[in-house]
Biopython code that builds the backbone (N, CA, C, O; Angstrom):
import numpy as np
from Bio.PDB.StructureBuilder import StructureBuilder

atoms = [
    (1, "MET", "N", (26.905, -26.283, 10.994)),
    (1, "MET", "CA", (26.421, -26.215, 12.360)),
    (1, "MET", "C", (24.909, -26.452, 12.388)),
    (1, "MET", "O", (24.247, -26.432, 11.350)),
    (2, "SER", "N", (24.389, -26.670, 13.559)),
    (2, "SER", "CA", (22.987, -27.036, 13.696)),
    (2, "SER", "C", (22.052, -25.841, 13.710)),
    (2, "SER", "O", (20.842, -26.033, 13.827)),
    (3, "GLY", "N", (22.545, -24.630, 13.598)),
    (3, "GLY", "CA", (21.684, -23.468, 13.604)),
    (3, "GLY", "C", (21.247, -23.053, 14.989)),
    (3, "GLY", "O", (20.098, -22.657, 15.183)),
    (4, "PHE", "N", (22.135, -23.136, 15.945)),
    (4, "PHE", "CA", (21.830, -22.700, 17.304)),
    (4, "PHE", "C", (21.559, -21.208, 17.285)),
    (4, "PHE", "O", (22.336, -20.444, 16.711)),
    (5, "ARG", "N", (20.474, -20.786, 17.902)),
    (5, "ARG", "CA", (20.084, -19.385, 17.910)),
    (5, "ARG", "C", (20.279, -18.792, 19.306)),
    (5, "ARG", "O", (20.194, -19.514, 20.299)),
    (6, "PRO", "N", (20.540, -17.489, 19.391)),
    (6, "PRO", "CA", (20.673, -16.853, 20.706)),
    (6, "PRO", "C", (19.451, -17.092, 21.598)),
    (6, "PRO", "O", (19.579, -17.167, 22.820)),
    (7, "GLU", "N", (18.270, -17.212, 20.989)),
    (7, "GLU", "CA", (17.048, -17.454, 21.762)),
    (7, "GLU", "C", (17.081, -18.812, 22.461)),
    (7, "GLU", "O", (16.360, -19.028, 23.436)),
    (8, "ASP", "N", (17.916, -19.725, 21.966)),
    (8, "ASP", "CA", (18.015, -21.056, 22.553)),
    (8, "ASP", "C", (18.838, -21.079, 23.840)),
    (8, "ASP", "O", (18.853, -22.090, 24.543)),
    (9, "LEU", "N", (19.514, -19.990, 24.153)),
    (9, "LEU", "CA", (20.368, -19.963, 25.342)),
    (9, "LEU", "C", (19.595, -20.250, 26.626)),
    (9, "LEU", "O", (20.112, -20.917, 27.523)),
    (10, "ASN", "N", (18.371, -19.755, 26.721)),
    (10, "ASN", "CA", (17.625, -19.965, 27.964)),
    (10, "ASN", "C", (17.268, -21.427, 28.194)),
    (10, "ASN", "O", (16.871, -21.799, 29.298)),
    (11, "SER", "N", (17.403, -22.256, 27.173)),
    (11, "SER", "CA", (17.082, -23.673, 27.347)),
    (11, "SER", "C", (18.058, -24.369, 28.296)),
    (11, "SER", "O", (17.707, -25.388, 28.890)),
    (12, "ILE", "N", (19.270, -23.842, 28.450)),
    (12, "ILE", "CA", (20.218, -24.486, 29.361)),
    (12, "ILE", "C", (19.988, -24.083, 30.813)),
    (12, "ILE", "O", (20.606, -24.647, 31.716)),
    (13, "GLU", "N", (19.100, -23.109, 31.048)),
    (13, "GLU", "CA", (18.812, -22.682, 32.419)),
    (13, "GLU", "C", (17.657, -23.432, 33.052)),
    (13, "GLU", "O", (17.374, -23.234, 34.233)),
    (14, "ARG", "N", (16.995, -24.272, 32.314)),
    (14, "ARG", "CA", (15.858, -25.004, 32.874)),
    (14, "ARG", "C", (16.308, -25.879, 34.026)),
    (14, "ARG", "O", (17.268, -26.642, 33.916)),
    (15, "ALA", "N", (15.603, -25.754, 35.119)),
    (15, "ALA", "CA", (15.956, -26.551, 36.294)),
    (15, "ALA", "C", (14.680, -27.154, 36.855)),
    (15, "ALA", "O", (13.644, -26.490, 36.824)),
    (16, "PRO", "N", (14.701, -28.342, 37.352)),
    (16, "PRO", "CA", (15.850, -29.246, 37.339)),
    (16, "PRO", "C", (15.993, -29.899, 35.969)),
    (16, "PRO", "O", (15.032, -30.001, 35.206)),
    (17, "THR", "N", (17.183, -30.328, 35.684)),
    (17, "THR", "CA", (17.443, -31.037, 34.438)),
    (17, "THR", "C", (18.431, -32.158, 34.702)),
    (17, "THR", "O", (19.177, -32.127, 35.681)),
    (18, "SER", "N", (18.430, -33.123, 33.844)),
    (18, "SER", "CA", (19.359, -34.237, 34.015)),
    (18, "SER", "C", (20.753, -33.806, 33.553)),
    (18, "SER", "O", (20.877, -32.906, 32.722)),
    (19, "PRO", "N", (21.792, -34.436, 34.079)),
    (19, "PRO", "CA", (23.140, -34.133, 33.596)),
    (19, "PRO", "C", (23.268, -34.352, 32.082)),
    (19, "PRO", "O", (23.982, -33.611, 31.408)),
    (20, "ALA", "N", (22.585, -35.356, 31.556)),
    (20, "ALA", "CA", (22.660, -35.622, 30.115)),
    (20, "ALA", "C", (22.041, -34.478, 29.310)),
    (20, "ALA", "O", (22.594, -34.066, 28.290)),
    (21, "ALA", "N", (20.905, -33.971, 29.761)),
    (21, "ALA", "CA", (20.250, -32.869, 29.050)),
    (21, "ALA", "C", (21.096, -31.606, 29.125)),
    (21, "ALA", "O", (21.216, -30.879, 28.139)),
    (22, "LEU", "N", (21.679, -31.342, 30.284)),
    (22, "LEU", "CA", (22.532, -30.167, 30.432)),
    (22, "LEU", "C", (23.788, -30.302, 29.573)),
    (22, "LEU", "O", (24.227, -29.332, 28.955)),
    (23, "THR", "N", (24.357, -31.490, 29.536)),
    (23, "THR", "CA", (25.535, -31.738, 28.696)),
    (23, "THR", "C", (25.207, -31.445, 27.236)),
    (23, "THR", "O", (25.991, -30.801, 26.538)),
    (24, "HIS", "N", (24.063, -31.910, 26.781)),
    (24, "HIS", "CA", (23.652, -31.675, 25.397)),
    (24, "HIS", "C", (23.496, -30.176, 25.122)),
    (24, "HIS", "O", (23.979, -29.675, 24.107)),
    (25, "GLY", "N", (22.820, -29.466, 26.030)),
    (25, "GLY", "CA", (22.614, -28.030, 25.849)),
    (25, "GLY", "C", (23.923, -27.253, 25.836)),
    (25, "GLY", "O", (24.119, -26.362, 25.009)),
    (26, "LEU", "N", (24.810, -27.593, 26.751)),
    (26, "LEU", "CA", (26.105, -26.920, 26.790)),
    (26, "LEU", "C", (26.933, -27.241, 25.556)),
    (26, "LEU", "O", (27.626, -26.373, 25.027)),
    (27, "TRP", "N", (26.864, -28.487, 25.097)),
    (27, "TRP", "CA", (27.587, -28.852, 23.881)),
    (27, "TRP", "C", (27.101, -28.011, 22.699)),
    (27, "TRP", "O", (27.911, -27.554, 21.893)),
    (28, "GLU", "N", (25.796, -27.806, 22.591)),
    (28, "GLU", "CA", (25.251, -26.991, 21.514)),
    (28, "GLU", "C", (25.792, -25.565, 21.577)),
    (28, "GLU", "O", (26.178, -24.995, 20.556)),
    (29, "VAL", "N", (25.819, -24.997, 22.773)),
    (29, "VAL", "CA", (26.339, -23.633, 22.933)),
    (29, "VAL", "C", (27.821, -23.582, 22.571)),
    (29, "VAL", "O", (28.239, -22.740, 21.776)),
    (30, "LEU", "N", (28.610, -24.475, 23.149)),
    (30, "LEU", "CA", (30.055, -24.449, 22.934)),
    (30, "LEU", "C", (30.434, -24.751, 21.492)),
    (30, "LEU", "O", (31.330, -24.109, 20.943)),
    (31, "SER", "N", (29.772, -25.710, 20.875)),
    (31, "SER", "CA", (30.133, -26.078, 19.511)),
    (31, "SER", "C", (29.675, -25.044, 18.486)),
    (31, "SER", "O", (30.120, -25.077, 17.339)),
    (32, "ASN", "N", (28.802, -24.139, 18.880)),
    (32, "ASN", "CA", (28.353, -23.069, 17.993)),
    (32, "ASN", "C", (28.933, -21.724, 18.401)),
    (32, "ASN", "O", (28.372, -20.677, 18.077)),
    (33, "SER", "N", (30.042, -21.751, 19.103)),
    (33, "SER", "CA", (30.726, -20.536, 19.540)),
    (33, "SER", "C", (32.067, -20.413, 18.837)),
    (33, "SER", "O", (32.694, -21.410, 18.478)),
    (34, "ILE", "N", (32.492, -19.178, 18.649)),
    (34, "ILE", "CA", (33.805, -18.963, 18.030)),
    (34, "ILE", "C", (34.869, -18.691, 19.078)),
    (34, "ILE", "O", (36.058, -18.856, 18.805)),
    (35, "VAL", "N", (34.466, -18.276, 20.273)),
    (35, "VAL", "CA", (35.377, -18.042, 21.391)),
    (35, "VAL", "C", (34.688, -18.552, 22.656)),
    (35, "VAL", "O", (33.507, -18.278, 22.869)),
    (36, "THR", "N", (35.403, -19.280, 23.482)),
    (36, "THR", "CA", (34.840, -19.743, 24.749)),
    (36, "THR", "C", (35.907, -19.728, 25.833)),
    (36, "THR", "O", (37.100, -19.853, 25.557)),
    (37, "LYS", "N", (35.454, -19.572, 27.067)),
    (37, "LYS", "CA", (36.339, -19.752, 28.214)),
    (37, "LYS", "C", (35.490, -20.130, 29.407)),
    (37, "LYS", "O", (34.305, -19.806, 29.477)),
    (38, "ALA", "N", (36.113, -20.820, 30.342)),
    (38, "ALA", "CA", (35.425, -21.260, 31.549)),
    (38, "ALA", "C", (36.241, -20.839, 32.764)),
    (38, "ALA", "O", (37.470, -20.780, 32.722)),
    (39, "LYS", "N", (35.527, -20.547, 33.846)),
    (39, "LYS", "CA", (36.179, -20.173, 35.095)),
    (39, "LYS", "C", (35.488, -20.914, 36.236)),
    (39, "LYS", "O", (34.263, -20.883, 36.354)),
    (40, "VAL", "N", (36.274, -21.575, 37.067)),
    (40, "VAL", "CA", (35.711, -22.177, 38.271)),
    (40, "VAL", "C", (35.572, -21.041, 39.273)),
    (40, "VAL", "O", (36.559, -20.552, 39.823)),
    (41, "ASP", "N", (34.332, -20.631, 39.498)),
    (41, "ASP", "CA", (34.045, -19.486, 40.355)),
    (41, "ASP", "C", (34.164, -19.851, 41.824)),
    (41, "ASP", "O", (34.647, -19.056, 42.630)),
    (42, "SER", "N", (33.728, -21.041, 42.170)),
    (42, "SER", "CA", (33.833, -21.473, 43.565)),
    (42, "SER", "C", (33.748, -22.981, 43.652)),
    (42, "SER", "O", (33.201, -23.649, 42.774)),
    (43, "TYR", "N", (34.304, -23.500, 44.733)),
    (43, "TYR", "CA", (34.220, -24.928, 45.020)),
    (43, "TYR", "C", (34.220, -25.112, 46.530)),
    (43, "TYR", "O", (35.066, -24.556, 47.231)),
    (44, "ASN", "N", (33.253, -25.908, 47.033)),
    (44, "ASN", "CA", (33.163, -26.190, 48.448)),
    (44, "ASN", "C", (33.742, -27.581, 48.698)),
    (44, "ASN", "O", (33.149, -28.585, 48.304)),
    (45, "TRP", "N", (34.885, -27.634, 49.343)),
    (45, "TRP", "CA", (35.571, -28.901, 49.586)),
    (45, "TRP", "C", (34.790, -29.821, 50.514)),
    (45, "TRP", "O", (34.955, -31.039, 50.454)),
    (46, "GLU", "N", (33.952, -29.265, 51.361)),
    (46, "GLU", "CA", (33.175, -30.081, 52.303)),
    (46, "GLU", "C", (31.970, -30.752, 51.647)),
    (46, "GLU", "O", (31.669, -31.910, 51.934)),
    (47, "THR", "N", (31.279, -30.021, 50.765)),
    (47, "THR", "CA", (30.047, -30.554, 50.177)),
    (47, "THR", "C", (30.205, -31.014, 48.727)),
    (47, "THR", "O", (29.364, -31.757, 48.222)),
    (48, "GLY", "N", (31.266, -30.583, 48.059)),
    (48, "GLY", "CA", (31.456, -30.921, 46.650)),
    (48, "GLY", "C", (30.704, -29.998, 45.706)),
    (48, "GLY", "O", (30.751, -30.180, 44.489)),
    (49, "GLU", "N", (30.013, -29.014, 46.256)),
    (49, "GLU", "CA", (29.268, -28.077, 45.419)),
    (49, "GLU", "C", (30.242, -27.156, 44.689)),
    (49, "GLU", "O", (31.249, -26.724, 45.250)),
    (50, "TYR", "N", (29.926, -26.865, 43.431)),
    (50, "TYR", "CA", (30.799, -26.014, 42.633)),
    (50, "TYR", "C", (29.977, -25.039, 41.802)),
    (50, "TYR", "O", (28.772, -25.211, 41.620)),
    (51, "ARG", "N", (30.650, -24.026, 41.309)),
    (51, "ARG", "CA", (30.041, -23.048, 40.403)),
    (51, "ARG", "C", (31.045, -22.783, 39.292)),
    (51, "ARG", "O", (32.181, -22.382, 39.547)),
    (52, "VAL", "N", (30.609, -23.011, 38.050)),
    (52, "VAL", "CA", (31.449, -22.788, 36.878)),
    (52, "VAL", "C", (30.758, -21.736, 36.011)),
    (52, "VAL", "O", (29.558, -21.826, 35.752)),
    (53, "VAL", "N", (31.512, -20.754, 35.573)),
    (53, "VAL", "CA", (30.991, -19.692, 34.724)),
    (53, "VAL", "C", (31.566, -19.871, 33.323)),
    (53, "VAL", "O", (32.781, -19.964, 33.148)),
    (54, "LEU", "N", (30.681, -19.917, 32.329)),
    (54, "LEU", "CA", (31.096, -20.004, 30.930)),
    (54, "LEU", "C", (30.879, -18.652, 30.271)),
    (54, "LEU", "O", (29.882, -17.976, 30.524)),
    (55, "GLN", "N", (31.818, -18.272, 29.429)),
    (55, "GLN", "CA", (31.686, -17.027, 28.690)),
    (55, "GLN", "C", (32.147, -17.277, 27.272)),
    (55, "GLN", "O", (33.131, -17.985, 27.057)),
    (56, "GLY", "N", (31.459, -16.713, 26.310)),
    (56, "GLY", "CA", (31.859, -16.928, 24.936)),
    (56, "GLY", "C", (31.136, -16.023, 23.972)),
    (56, "GLY", "O", (30.370, -15.141, 24.361)),
    (57, "THR", "N", (31.399, -16.266, 22.700)),
    (57, "THR", "CA", (30.772, -15.523, 21.620)),
    (57, "THR", "C", (30.185, -16.529, 20.635)),
    (57, "THR", "O", (30.900, -17.353, 20.063)),
    (58, "LEU", "N", (28.861, -16.445, 20.451)),
    (58, "LEU", "CA", (28.209, -17.338, 19.503)),
    (58, "LEU", "C", (28.596, -16.975, 18.079)),
    (58, "LEU", "O", (28.790, -15.803, 17.756)),
    (59, "ASP", "N", (28.704, -17.987, 17.236)),
    (59, "ASP", "CA", (28.940, -17.792, 15.815)),
    (59, "ASP", "C", (27.588, -17.471, 15.187)),
    (59, "ASP", "O", (26.768, -18.367, 14.987)),
    (60, "LEU", "N", (27.356, -16.219, 14.881)),
    (60, "LEU", "CA", (26.062, -15.790, 14.356)),
    (60, "LEU", "C", (26.015, -15.756, 12.835)),
    (60, "LEU", "O", (24.991, -15.376, 12.268)),
    (61, "GLU", "N", (27.078, -16.137, 12.168)),
    (61, "GLU", "CA", (27.105, -16.107, 10.703)),
    (61, "GLU", "C", (25.976, -16.928, 10.100)),
    (61, "GLU", "O", (25.377, -16.508, 9.110)),
    (62, "GLY", "N", (25.678, -18.063, 10.661)),
    (62, "GLY", "CA", (24.620, -18.922, 10.132)),
    (62, "GLY", "C", (23.231, -18.407, 10.407)),
    (62, "GLY", "O", (22.276, -18.837, 9.761)),
    (63, "THR", "N", (23.090, -17.485, 11.362)),
    (63, "THR", "CA", (21.756, -17.008, 11.748)),
    (63, "THR", "C", (21.570, -15.514, 11.526)),
    (63, "THR", "O", (20.557, -14.956, 11.949)),
    (64, "LYS", "N", (22.525, -14.850, 10.872)),
    (64, "LYS", "CA", (22.434, -13.393, 10.779)),
    (64, "LYS", "C", (21.278, -12.899, 9.921)),
    (64, "LYS", "O", (20.896, -11.733, 10.023)),
    (65, "PHE", "N", (20.710, -13.761, 9.075)),
    (65, "PHE", "CA", (19.597, -13.337, 8.231)),
    (65, "PHE", "C", (18.247, -13.728, 8.816)),
    (65, "PHE", "O", (17.209, -13.410, 8.235)),
    (66, "GLU", "N", (18.244, -14.407, 9.949)),
    (66, "GLU", "CA", (16.997, -14.787, 10.602)),
    (66, "GLU", "C", (16.574, -13.682, 11.545)),
    (66, "GLU", "O", (17.413, -13.077, 12.212)),
    (67, "SER", "N", (15.288, -13.414, 11.606)),
    (67, "SER", "CA", (14.813, -12.400, 12.548)),
    (67, "SER", "C", (14.545, -13.050, 13.899)),
    (67, "SER", "O", (14.124, -14.205, 13.955)),
    (68, "PRO", "N", (14.783, -12.325, 14.982)),
    (68, "PRO", "CA", (14.570, -12.903, 16.325)),
    (68, "PRO", "C", (13.115, -13.148, 16.630)),
    (68, "PRO", "O", (12.783, -13.628, 17.714)),
]
sb = StructureBuilder()
sb.init_structure("model")
sb.init_model(0)
sb.init_chain("A")
sb.init_seg("    ")
for serial, (resi, resn, name, xyz) in enumerate(atoms, 1):
    if name == "N":
        sb.init_residue(resn, " ", resi, " ")
    sb.init_atom(name, np.array(xyz, "f"), 0.0, 1.0, " ", f" {name:<3s}", serial, name[0])
structure = sb.get_structure()
């Protein structure tokens, strides 16, 4: 794995961001997780606006000896 650290999680909250940058950040989180799930929290049929909630557990085995 690429050594994704819990401290890197806030990087996906930067706004505004391009869809490509967000895709990359989410891929890093998901590919370095041992459990993941997604829930469509809401969707507005009139505007197309949506809210998706991701929940998971990061694989910390690769980073357990690093200090925060």
